[in-house]
N, C-alpha and C positions, 0 to 999 in steps of 0.2 A: 504494500500500500504506500502511495506517495505521501510525503509529509503534509502536503496541502489537504489531502483527503482526511488525514488524521486530525488536522487542525479544524477542518470544517465539521467533522463529526463531534469534536470537543465543543465547538461553539454551539452546535445544535443541542447538545446535552445541557450546556449552560443556559440556553434560551428556554428549554423546557423547564428547568429548575426555577428560573426566574418567573416564568408564567405560573408555575405551581404556587410559588411564594406570593405572587400578586393576587391570585385567587383567594388564598388564605387571608391576606391583608384586607381585601375587599369584603370578605365575609365578616372579619372582625370589626371593620368600620361600620358595616351595616348593623351588626348586633349592638354596637355602642350607640349608634344613632337611635335605634329603637328603644334602648334603655333610657336614653336622655328624654325622648318623647314621652315615654311612660311616666318617668319621674315628673316631668313638667305637667302632665295631665293630673297626676295625683296632687301636686302642689296647687294647681289652679282650682281644685275642688275644695281646698281648705278655706 
């Protein structure tokens, strides 16, 4: 295998890992947003 092919495969692997991390980050952000909205609703009822 040529060095370029190895580098390309390595970059593709890094991209997949970053995409996975981004999905997790987006999920966490969405959960945080929902929690803040929930707390705000509870506060507004007081």
